[in-house]
C-alpha positions as a Markdown table, in Angstrom:
| # | Residue | x | y | z |
|---|---|---|---|---|
| 1 | Met | 19.2 | 8.2 | -11.5 |
| 2 | Ile | 19.7 | 7.0 | -15.2 |
| 3 | Met | 21.9 | 3.8 | -15.7 |
| 4 | Glu | 23.7 | 4.1 | -18.8 |
| 5 | Glu | 23.2 | 0.7 | -19.6 |
| 6 | His | 19.4 | 1.2 | -19.6 |
| 7 | Phe | 19.3 | 4.0 | -22.2 |
| 8 | Phe | 16.6 | 3.4 | -25.0 |
| 9 | Ile | 17.3 | 4.9 | -28.4 |
| 10 | Thr | 14.3 | 5.2 | -30.7 |
| 11 | Leu | 15.7 | 5.1 | -34.6 |
| 12 | His | 12.4 | 3.9 | -36.1 |
| 13 | Ile | 10.9 | 6.0 | -39.2 |
| 14 | Lys | 7.9 | 6.8 | -37.4 |
| 15 | Asp | 9.7 | 8.9 | -34.8 |
| 16 | Tyr | 10.4 | 11.5 | -37.6 |
| 17 | Tyr | 6.9 | 11.8 | -38.3 |
| 18 | Ser | 5.7 | 11.8 | -34.5 |
| 19 | Pro | 2.9 | 14.9 | -33.7 |
| 20 | Thr | 5.6 | 16.2 | -31.5 |
| 21 | Leu | 8.5 | 17.4 | -33.0 |
| 22 | Ile | 10.4 | 17.7 | -30.2 |
| 23 | Asn | 11.3 | 14.3 | -29.6 |
| 24 | Leu | 13.3 | 14.4 | -32.8 |
| 25 | Asn | 15.7 | 16.6 | -30.8 |
| 26 | Phe | 15.5 | 14.4 | -27.9 |
| 27 | Met | 16.2 | 11.4 | -29.6 |
| 28 | Phe | 19.5 | 12.9 | -31.0 |
| 29 | Leu | 20.4 | 14.2 | -27.6 |
| 30 | Glu | 20.0 | 10.4 | -26.1 |
| 31 | Ile | 22.4 | 9.6 | -29.1 |
| 32 | Ile | 24.7 | 12.2 | -27.5 |
| 33 | Gln | 24.4 | 10.8 | -24.1 |
| 34 | Thr | 25.4 | 7.0 | -25.7 |
| 35 | Ile | 27.9 | 7.4 | -27.8 |
| 36 | Lys | 31.2 | 8.6 | -26.4 |
| 37 | Arg | 32.8 | 9.1 | -30.2 |
| 38 | Asn | 32.0 | 11.9 | -32.7 |
| 39 | Arg | 30.3 | 13.8 | -29.8 |
| 40 | Leu | 31.3 | 17.2 | -31.5 |
| 41 | Gln | 29.6 | 16.2 | -34.8 |
| 42 | Phe | 26.6 | 14.6 | -32.9 |
| 43 | Ile | 25.8 | 18.3 | -30.8 |
| 44 | Thr | 26.0 | 19.9 | -34.4 |
| 45 | Leu | 23.6 | 18.1 | -36.1 |
| 46 | Cys | 21.6 | 18.3 | -32.5 |
| 47 | Leu | 21.2 | 22.0 | -32.8 |
| 48 | Phe | 20.7 | 22.0 | -36.4 |
| 49 | Leu | 17.8 | 20.3 | -36.0 |
| 50 | Phe | 16.8 | 22.4 | -32.9 |
| 51 | Phe | 17.1 | 25.5 | -35.0 |
| 52 | Tyr | 15.4 | 23.8 | -38.1 |
| 53 | Ile | 12.8 | 22.2 | -36.4 |
| 54 | Asp | 10.7 | 24.2 | -33.9 |
| 55 | Pro | 8.5 | 22.2 | -31.8 |
| 56 | Ala | 6.6 | 25.2 | -31.0 |
| 57 | Ser | 5.0 | 25.7 | -34.4 |
| 58 | Ser | 4.5 | 21.8 | -34.7 |
| 59 | Gln | 1.0 | 19.8 | -34.6 |
| 60 | Gly | 2.9 | 19.0 | -30.9 |
| 61 | Ser | 2.0 | 22.6 | -29.5 |
| 62 | Val | -1.5 | 22.0 | -30.0 |
| 63 | Thr | -1.9 | 19.1 | -28.3 |
| 64 | Val | -0.5 | 20.5 | -25.2 |
| 65 | Gln | -3.0 | 23.4 | -25.2 |
| 66 | Ser | -6.3 | 21.1 | -26.0 |
| 67 | Lys | -4.8 | 18.5 | -23.4 |
| 68 | Asn | -5.0 | 21.9 | -20.6 |
| 69 | Lys | -8.4 | 21.5 | -20.2 |
| 70 | Glu | -9.2 | 18.4 | -20.3 |
| 71 | Ser | -6.6 | 17.1 | -17.7 |
| 72 | Lys | -6.7 | 20.3 | -15.2 |
| 73 | Ile | -3.0 | 21.1 | -16.1 |
| 74 | Trp | -2.3 | 24.6 | -14.7 |
| 75 | Thr | -2.0 | 26.7 | -17.5 |
| 76 | Glu | 1.3 | 28.6 | -18.3 |
| 77 | Glu | 0.3 | 31.7 | -16.7 |
| 78 | Lys | -0.3 | 30.3 | -13.3 |
| 79 | Ile | 2.5 | 28.0 | -12.9 |
| 80 | Asn | 5.0 | 30.9 | -14.0 |
| 81 | Ser | 3.2 | 32.8 | -11.8 |
| 82 | Trp | 3.6 | 30.3 | -9.2 |
| 83 | Tyr | 7.4 | 30.0 | -10.0 |
| 84 | Thr | 8.2 | 33.5 | -10.0 |
| 85 | Lys | 7.5 | 34.3 | -6.5 |
| 86 | Leu | 9.9 | 31.3 | -5.0 |
| 87 | Pro | 13.5 | 31.9 | -4.7 |
| 88 | Trp | 15.8 | 29.8 | -6.9 |
| 89 | Ile | 15.4 | 26.0 | -6.3 |
| 90 | Arg | 18.6 | 24.4 | -5.4 |
| 91 | Gly | 19.1 | 21.1 | -3.2 |
| 92 | Cys | 19.6 | 17.4 | -3.7 |
| 93 | Asn | 18.1 | 14.2 | -4.0 |
| 94 | Phe | 17.9 | 13.2 | -0.3 |
| 95 | Ile | 18.1 | 10.0 | 1.8 |
| 96 | Pro | 19.7 | 10.0 | 4.9 |
| 97 | Ser | 22.8 | 8.3 | 5.1 |
| 98 | Ser | 21.9 | 5.8 | 7.8 |
| 99 | Ala | 19.1 | 4.3 | 5.1 |
| 100 | Ile | 20.3 | 2.0 | 2.0 |
| 101 | Asn | 16.6 | 2.6 | 0.5 |
| 102 | Gln | 13.1 | 3.9 | 0.7 |
| 103 | Ile | 11.5 | 1.3 | 2.7 |
| 104 | Glu | 14.5 | 1.8 | 5.6 |
| 105 | Met | 13.8 | 5.6 | 5.6 |
| 106 | Trp | 10.2 | 5.1 | 6.1 |
| 107 | Gln | 9.9 | 2.3 | 8.5 |
| 108 | Ala | 9.1 | 2.5 | 12.1 |
| 109 | Asp | 12.1 | 0.6 | 13.2 |
| 110 | Thr | 14.9 | 2.7 | 11.2 |
| 111 | Phe | 13.1 | 5.9 | 10.6 |
| 112 | Asp | 16.2 | 8.1 | 11.8 |
| 113 | Ser | 14.8 | 11.3 | 12.6 |
| 114 | Lys | 18.2 | 12.1 | 14.7 |
| 115 | Thr | 20.2 | 11.8 | 11.1 |
| 116 | Ile | 17.6 | 13.3 | 8.8 |
| 117 | Asp | 18.0 | 16.5 | 11.6 |
| 118 | Arg | 21.5 | 16.8 | 11.5 |
| 119 | Glu | 22.0 | 16.1 | 7.3 |
| 120 | Leu | 19.2 | 18.5 | 6.5 |
| 121 | Gly | 20.9 | 20.6 | 9.0 |
| 122 | Trp | 24.2 | 20.4 | 6.8 |
| 123 | Ala | 22.1 | 21.3 | 3.7 |
| 124 | Gln | 20.6 | 24.6 | 5.6 |
| 125 | Glu | 24.4 | 25.7 | 5.8 |
| 126 | Leu | 25.3 | 25.0 | 2.2 |
| 127 | Gly | 21.8 | 27.2 | 1.5 |
| 128 | Phe | 19.9 | 24.3 | 0.0 |
| 129 | Asn | 16.0 | 24.8 | -0.1 |
| 130 | Thr | 14.4 | 21.7 | -1.7 |
| 131 | Met | 15.2 | 18.1 | -1.3 |
| 132 | Arg | 13.8 | 15.5 | -3.4 |
| 133 | Val | 12.3 | 12.2 | -1.6 |
| 134 | Tyr | 11.5 | 8.9 | -2.3 |
| 135 | Leu | 8.4 | 7.7 | -0.8 |
| 136 | Ser | 7.3 | 3.7 | -0.3 |
| 137 | Ser | 3.8 | 2.4 | -1.5 |
| 138 | Leu | 5.0 | -0.8 | 0.7 |
| 139 | Val | 5.4 | 1.4 | 3.8 |
| 140 | Trp | 2.4 | 2.8 | 3.6 |
| 141 | Lys | 0.4 | -0.2 | 2.9 |
| 142 | Ala | 1.7 | -1.9 | 6.0 |
| 143 | Asp | 0.4 | 1.0 | 8.2 |
| 144 | Ser | -1.0 | 4.2 | 6.3 |
| 145 | Lys | -1.5 | 6.1 | 9.8 |
| 146 | Asp | 2.2 | 6.0 | 11.3 |
| 147 | Phe | 3.5 | 6.4 | 7.5 |
| 148 | Lys | 1.9 | 9.9 | 7.4 |
| 149 | Lys | 3.0 | 10.6 | 10.8 |
| 150 | Arg | 6.5 | 10.5 | 9.7 |
| 151 | Met | 6.1 | 12.2 | 6.8 |
| 152 | Lys | 4.5 | 15.0 | 8.9 |
| 153 | Lys | 7.8 | 14.2 | 11.1 |
| 154 | Tyr | 10.0 | 14.5 | 8.3 |
| 155 | Leu | 8.3 | 18.1 | 7.3 |
| 156 | Ala | 8.5 | 19.6 | 10.8 |
| 157 | Ile | 12.7 | 18.6 | 10.8 |
| 158 | Ser | 12.4 | 20.1 | 7.0 |
| 159 | Ser | 10.8 | 23.2 | 7.3 |
| 160 | Lys | 12.7 | 24.0 | 10.4 |
| 161 | His | 15.8 | 24.0 | 8.6 |
| 162 | Lys | 14.0 | 26.1 | 5.7 |
| 163 | Ile | 14.0 | 23.3 | 3.2 |
| 164 | Arg | 10.7 | 22.2 | 1.3 |
| 165 | Thr | 10.2 | 18.8 | -0.3 |
| 166 | Ile | 10.2 | 17.6 | -3.9 |
| 167 | Phe | 8.2 | 14.2 | -2.9 |
| 168 | Val | 8.4 | 11.0 | -5.4 |
| 169 | Phe | 5.8 | 8.1 | -5.5 |
| 170 | Phe | 6.9 | 5.8 | -8.5 |
| 171 | Asp | 10.3 | 4.2 | -9.3 |
| 172 | Asp | 11.3 | 1.9 | -12.1 |
| 173 | Cys | 14.8 | 2.0 | -11.2 |
| 174 | Trp | 17.5 | -0.6 | -9.9 |
| 175 | Asn | 16.0 | -3.9 | -7.7 |
| 176 | Glu | 12.9 | -5.4 | -9.0 |
| 177 | Glu | 11.7 | -7.1 | -5.6 |
| 178 | Ser | 11.1 | -5.5 | -2.3 |
| 179 | Ala | 9.8 | -6.5 | 1.4 |
| 180 | Leu | 9.3 | -5.3 | 4.8 |
| 181 | Gly | 11.6 | -6.0 | 7.6 |
| 182 | Lys | 15.4 | -5.8 | 7.5 |
| 183 | Gln | 16.9 | -4.7 | 4.5 |
| 184 | Pro | 20.2 | -5.9 | 2.9 |
| 185 | Glu | 23.4 | -4.4 | 3.8 |
| 186 | Pro | 25.1 | -2.7 | 1.0 |
| 187 | Lys | 27.4 | -4.2 | -1.5 |
| 188 | Pro | 31.0 | -3.2 | -0.9 |
| 189 | Gly | 31.5 | -0.7 | -3.6 |
| 190 | Val | 28.3 | -1.6 | -5.7 |
| 191 | His | 26.1 | 1.8 | -6.4 |
| 192 | Asn | 22.2 | 1.6 | -5.3 |
| 193 | Ser | 22.7 | -2.3 | -4.2 |
| 194 | Gly | 19.6 | -2.0 | -2.2 |
| 195 | Trp | 17.5 | 0.6 | -3.9 |
| 196 | Val | 14.2 | -0.9 | -4.7 |
| 197 | Gln | 11.5 | -0.3 | -7.5 |
| 198 | Asp | 8.5 | 1.0 | -6.5 |
| 199 | Pro | 5.9 | -1.2 | -7.1 |
| 200 | Ala | 7.6 | -4.3 | -7.0 |
| 201 | Ile | 7.8 | -6.3 | -10.3 |
| 202 | Ser | 5.6 | -9.2 | -9.1 |
| 203 | Leu | 3.0 | -6.8 | -8.1 |
| 204 | Arg | 2.5 | -5.7 | -11.8 |
| 205 | Lys | 1.3 | -8.9 | -13.1 |
| 206 | Asp | -2.2 | -8.2 | -11.1 |
| 207 | Thr | -3.0 | -4.6 | -12.4 |
| 208 | Thr | -6.4 | -5.0 | -11.3 |
| 209 | Lys | -5.4 | -5.4 | -7.8 |
| 210 | Leu | -2.4 | -3.4 | -8.2 |
| 211 | Tyr | -4.1 | -0.1 | -9.6 |
| 212 | Ser | -6.7 | -0.3 | -6.8 |
| 213 | Asp | -4.2 | -0.1 | -3.8 |
| 214 | Leu | -1.9 | 2.5 | -5.7 |
| 215 | Glu | -4.8 | 4.8 | -6.1 |
| 216 | Ala | -5.6 | 4.7 | -2.6 |
| 217 | Tyr | -2.1 | 5.5 | -1.7 |
| 218 | Val | -1.7 | 8.4 | -4.2 |
| 219 | Ser | -4.9 | 9.4 | -3.1 |
| 220 | Asp | -4.4 | 9.0 | 0.6 |
| 221 | Ile | -0.9 | 11.0 | 0.5 |
| 222 | Leu | -2.4 | 13.9 | -1.5 |
| 223 | Gln | -5.5 | 14.3 | 0.2 |
| 224 | Thr | -3.7 | 14.9 | 3.5 |
| 225 | Phe | -0.7 | 17.1 | 2.1 |
| 226 | Lys | -2.5 | 18.7 | -0.6 |
| 227 | Asn | -2.3 | 22.1 | 0.7 |
| 228 | Asp | 0.6 | 21.8 | 2.6 |
| 229 | Lys | 3.1 | 24.5 | 1.9 |
| 230 | Arg | 6.3 | 22.1 | 2.9 |
| 231 | Val | 5.5 | 20.4 | -0.1 |
| 232 | Leu | 7.0 | 22.0 | -3.2 |
| 233 | Val | 5.6 | 19.7 | -6.0 |
| 234 | Trp | 4.8 | 15.8 | -6.3 |
| 235 | Asp | 6.9 | 14.2 | -8.7 |
| 236 | Leu | 4.7 | 11.3 | -9.6 |
| 237 | Tyr | 6.9 | 8.8 | -11.7 |
| 238 | Asn | 10.6 | 8.6 | -11.3 |
| 239 | Glu | 11.8 | 7.7 | -14.8 |
| 240 | Pro | 8.8 | 5.5 | -16.1 |
| 241 | Gly | 10.1 | 2.9 | -18.7 |
| 242 | Asn | 13.5 | 1.8 | -16.9 |
| 243 | Asn | 14.8 | -1.4 | -16.2 |
| 244 | Asn | 13.6 | -2.4 | -19.5 |
| 245 | Tyr | 10.0 | -1.9 | -18.7 |
| 246 | Val | 9.5 | 0.5 | -21.8 |
| 247 | Ser | 6.1 | 1.3 | -22.8 |
| 248 | Thr | 4.5 | -1.6 | -20.1 |
| 249 | Ser | 5.1 | 1.7 | -17.9 |
| 250 | Ile | 3.1 | 3.9 | -19.7 |
| 251 | Pro | -0.3 | 3.0 | -18.3 |
| 252 | Leu | 0.8 | 3.3 | -14.7 |
| 253 | Leu | 2.3 | 6.6 | -15.8 |
| 254 | Lys | -1.6 | 7.5 | -17.1 |
| 255 | His | -2.8 | 6.7 | -13.9 |
| 256 | Val | -0.8 | 8.1 | -11.4 |
| 257 | Phe | -1.3 | 11.5 | -13.4 |
| 258 | Lys | -5.4 | 10.8 | -13.3 |
| 259 | Trp | -5.3 | 9.8 | -9.8 |
| 260 | Ala | -3.2 | 13.2 | -9.0 |
| 261 | Lys | -5.5 | 15.5 | -11.0 |
| 262 | Gln | -8.5 | 14.1 | -8.9 |
| 263 | Val | -7.3 | 15.6 | -5.8 |
| 264 | Asn | -6.1 | 18.5 | -7.4 |
| 265 | Pro | -3.1 | 19.2 | -4.9 |
| 266 | Ser | -2.6 | 22.8 | -4.6 |
| 267 | Gln | 1.2 | 22.1 | -5.3 |
| 268 | Pro | 1.9 | 21.3 | -9.4 |
| 269 | Val | 2.8 | 17.9 | -10.5 |
| 270 | Thr | 5.3 | 16.4 | -12.7 |
| 271 | Ser | 6.9 | 13.6 | -14.2 |
| 272 | Gly | 11.0 | 13.8 | -15.1 |
| 273 | Ala | 11.9 | 13.8 | -18.6 |
| 274 | Trp | 15.1 | 11.1 | -19.0 |
| 275 | Cys | 14.4 | 8.6 | -21.5 |
| 276 | Tyr | 14.8 | 11.5 | -24.9 |
| 277 | Gly | 13.9 | 8.7 | -27.5 |
| 278 | Cys | 11.5 | 7.4 | -25.7 |
| 279 | Thr | 8.9 | 9.2 | -27.9 |
| 280 | Glu | 5.3 | 7.8 | -26.2 |
| 281 | Ile | 6.6 | 8.4 | -22.5 |
| 282 | Thr | 8.5 | 11.7 | -23.1 |
| 283 | Asp | 5.3 | 12.8 | -24.6 |
| 284 | Phe | 2.9 | 11.9 | -21.9 |
| 285 | Gln | 5.0 | 13.7 | -19.4 |
| 286 | Leu | 6.1 | 16.9 | -21.2 |
| 287 | Ile | 2.0 | 17.1 | -21.8 |
| 288 | Asn | 0.9 | 16.4 | -18.7 |
| 289 | Ser | 3.2 | 17.6 | -16.3 |
| 290 | Asp | 2.1 | 21.2 | -14.5 |
| 291 | Ile | 6.1 | 22.1 | -14.4 |
| 292 | Ile | 8.5 | 20.4 | -16.4 |
| 293 | Thr | 11.5 | 18.9 | -14.8 |
| 294 | Tyr | 14.1 | 17.1 | -16.4 |
| 295 | His | 17.6 | 14.4 | -15.8 |
| 296 | Cys | 20.5 | 15.2 | -17.2 |
| 297 | Tyr | 23.9 | 13.8 | -16.1 |
| 298 | Ser | 25.7 | 15.1 | -19.6 |
| 299 | Asn | 28.0 | 18.0 | -20.1 |
| 300 | Glu | 27.1 | 21.5 | -19.6 |
| 301 | Gln | 26.5 | 21.8 | -23.7 |
| 302 | Glu | 23.9 | 18.8 | -23.5 |
| 303 | Asn | 22.1 | 20.4 | -20.6 |
| 304 | Lys | 21.8 | 23.7 | -22.4 |
| 305 | Gly | 20.8 | 21.9 | -25.3 |
| 306 | Leu | 17.9 | 20.1 | -23.3 |
| 307 | Ile | 17.2 | 23.7 | -21.6 |
| 308 | Asp | 16.7 | 25.5 | -24.7 |
| 309 | Met | 14.4 | 22.9 | -26.3 |
| 310 | Leu | 12.2 | 22.2 | -23.1 |
| 311 | Lys | 11.5 | 26.3 | -23.0 |
| 312 | Lys | 9.6 | 25.6 | -25.9 |
| 313 | His | 7.2 | 24.7 | -23.5 |
| 314 | Lys | 6.8 | 27.9 | -22.1 |
| 315 | Arg | 6.6 | 26.4 | -18.5 |
| 316 | Pro | 9.5 | 26.9 | -15.9 |
| 317 | Leu | 12.1 | 24.2 | -15.8 |
| 318 | Ile | 13.8 | 21.8 | -12.5 |
| 319 | Cys | 16.5 | 19.7 | -13.5 |
| 320 | Thr | 15.7 | 17.0 | -10.6 |
| 321 | Glu | 18.6 | 14.6 | -11.2 |
| 322 | Tyr | 22.2 | 15.8 | -12.4 |
| 323 | Met | 26.0 | 15.8 | -11.0 |
| 324 | Ala | 28.0 | 12.5 | -11.9 |
| 325 | Arg | 31.5 | 13.5 | -12.0 |
| 326 | Lys | 32.3 | 10.7 | -13.9 |
| 327 | Asn | 30.2 | 11.6 | -16.8 |
| 328 | Glu | 31.1 | 15.5 | -16.9 |
| 329 | Ser | 28.3 | 16.6 | -14.9 |
| 330 | Arg | 29.8 | 18.7 | -11.9 |
| 331 | Phe | 29.0 | 21.3 | -9.7 |
| 332 | Glu | 31.4 | 23.9 | -11.6 |
| 333 | Asn | 29.9 | 23.2 | -14.4 |
| 334 | Ile | 26.2 | 22.5 | -14.5 |
| 335 | Met | 25.3 | 24.7 | -11.4 |
| 336 | Pro | 26.1 | 27.9 | -12.8 |
| 337 | Leu | 24.0 | 27.0 | -15.9 |
| 338 | Leu | 21.1 | 26.0 | -14.2 |
| 339 | Lys | 21.0 | 29.1 | -12.1 |
| 340 | Glu | 21.8 | 31.4 | -15.0 |
| 341 | Asn | 18.8 | 29.7 | -16.7 |
| 342 | Lys | 16.7 | 30.0 | -13.7 |
| 343 | Val | 16.0 | 26.4 | -13.7 |
| 344 | Gly | 16.0 | 24.3 | -10.7 |
| 345 | Ala | 19.0 | 22.7 | -9.5 |
| 346 | Ile | 18.3 | 19.2 | -7.8 |
| 347 | Asn | 21.7 | 16.8 | -7.5 |
| 348 | Trp | 21.7 | 13.4 | -7.2 |
| 349 | Gly | 22.9 | 12.6 | -3.5 |
| 350 | Phe | 24.1 | 14.8 | -0.5 |
| 351 | Val | 26.0 | 12.8 | 2.6 |
| 352 | Ala | 27.8 | 9.4 | 1.4 |
| 353 | Gly | 26.3 | 6.8 | 3.1 |
| 354 | Lys | 24.1 | 3.4 | 3.0 |
| 355 | Thr | 23.5 | 4.0 | -0.9 |
| 356 | Asn | 27.0 | 3.8 | -2.1 |
| 357 | Thr | 26.3 | 6.9 | -4.7 |
| 358 | Ile | 29.9 | 7.6 | -4.2 |
| 359 | Phe | 30.7 | 4.5 | -6.6 |
| 360 | Ala | 29.3 | 5.0 | -10.5 |
| 361 | Trp | 26.6 | 3.1 | -11.7 |
| 362 | Asp | 28.7 | 0.5 | -14.1 |
| 363 | Glu | 31.7 | 0.1 | -12.3 |
| 364 | Pro | 31.6 | -1.9 | -8.9 |
| 365 | Leu | 34.6 | -1.4 | -7.0 |
| 366 | Pro | 34.4 | -4.0 | -4.2 |
| 367 | Lys | 37.9 | -3.6 | -2.7 |
| 368 | Ile | 38.3 | 0.2 | -2.1 |
| 369 | Lys | 36.2 | 2.2 | 0.5 |
| 370 | Glu | 36.1 | 5.2 | -1.7 |
| 371 | Pro | 36.7 | 6.2 | -5.4 |
| 372 | Ala | 39.1 | 8.3 | -6.3 |
| 373 | Ile | 36.2 | 10.6 | -7.9 |
| 374 | Trp | 32.8 | 10.2 | -6.4 |
| 375 | Phe | 30.4 | 9.7 | -8.7 |
| 376 | His | 27.2 | 11.5 | -6.6 |
| 377 | Asp | 27.4 | 13.0 | -2.9 |
| 378 | Ile | 29.0 | 15.8 | -1.2 |
| 379 | Leu | 29.9 | 15.0 | 2.5 |
| 380 | Arg | 30.7 | 12.3 | 4.4 |
| 381 | Thr | 29.1 | 11.1 | 7.6 |
| 382 | Asp | 31.7 | 13.2 | 9.4 |
| 383 | Lys | 30.7 | 15.9 | 7.5 |
| 384 | Thr | 33.9 | 16.5 | 5.7 |
| 385 | Pro | 33.6 | 16.8 | 2.0 |
| 386 | Phe | 34.7 | 15.1 | -1.1 |
| 387 | Asp | 35.8 | 18.4 | -2.2 |
| 388 | Gln | 35.9 | 21.9 | -0.4 |
| 389 | Lys | 36.3 | 24.0 | -3.7 |
| 390 | Glu | 32.5 | 22.6 | -4.3 |
| 391 | Ile | 31.4 | 23.2 | -0.9 |
| 392 | Asp | 32.9 | 27.2 | -1.7 |
| 393 | Leu | 31.2 | 27.6 | -5.1 |
| 394 | Ile | 27.8 | 25.7 | -3.7 |
| 395 | Lys | 27.6 | 28.4 | -0.4 |
| 396 | Lys | 28.8 | 31.3 | -3.3 |
| 397 | Leu | 25.8 | 30.1 | -5.5 |
| 398 | Asn | 23.3 | 29.7 | -2.7 |
| 399 | Gly | 24.3 | 33.2 | -1.5 |
| 400 | Lys | 26.2 | 31.6 | 1.7 |
């Protein structure tokens, strides 16, 4: 869910002396993702840095090992053993087409099990086996018991379709404020016009109360589902630091990992790397995640560069956000790459609906029903695809 205008590029001298030198590589990949000219020269520079500076031999790798004991991170042996027993992970970031945001998906009045069942059935037909789904602390706080009942209902539906779930707790993307009740109608042609940050910006002023509430939320959900095999992974915080929060998101990021490790669920926990110039955030995510997850909405050369660098951590990889056709991240060039490298593949979007993610982040088109080239998503609500060739490729790669 990266927004181009919110990339952070860190070019301070201190980054060259970061304890984790892998971030120097990430910094140049961030430049590649944001600078459109001289692409080849920047890729060449990035590859030179990758082969010249070996993160595995740097002080950063020692930090990872020393942190393992302290924070109860799964050992390399444990997480790799867990991963090798799984089929190739492939699927989508999922919200039913009838919901504009996380609140509308999970509220009692708008929880649409019928649409969820139908659309996950279509996902099963394509051979997808994993969905990444955002939760809502606001809906949980209103009625935690019923919220968990709806989570169980969702999991019953998804497991019927042989789909496991990566649940996401917090998110720094899009609208700053949120409220229960009727959600706004989509703004025509505007990408994610109703998606909300979690927690809302106004709640972040009183961190004493906020952290108490959020710890109760995270602990309750994890305690309830910590041994549920239908849950594949817990994604603790989506894109911390986005929307210009930058380092102000770090305390919550650290707290949510602490809360999760105190529960010690049977599933691995993670937070996906996304801002490859944000040294402190990315360091913490990579050091503390059981399984490495990352976002990349760029072409296959840049995605492969990230894969090669992240593999230095000797942990399995899942790309939990990719596929933005306008940005040269498409099924035909990225999905085969991820499968070949045994990297999980979770694209953004499935059935085009109220989120309007067929439109690009930075290009509102209020006067048209559909752009000529969809940004995200695969199917319309009548099951017709944006591109039948994509469907054929997806089914082929998924063994259907």
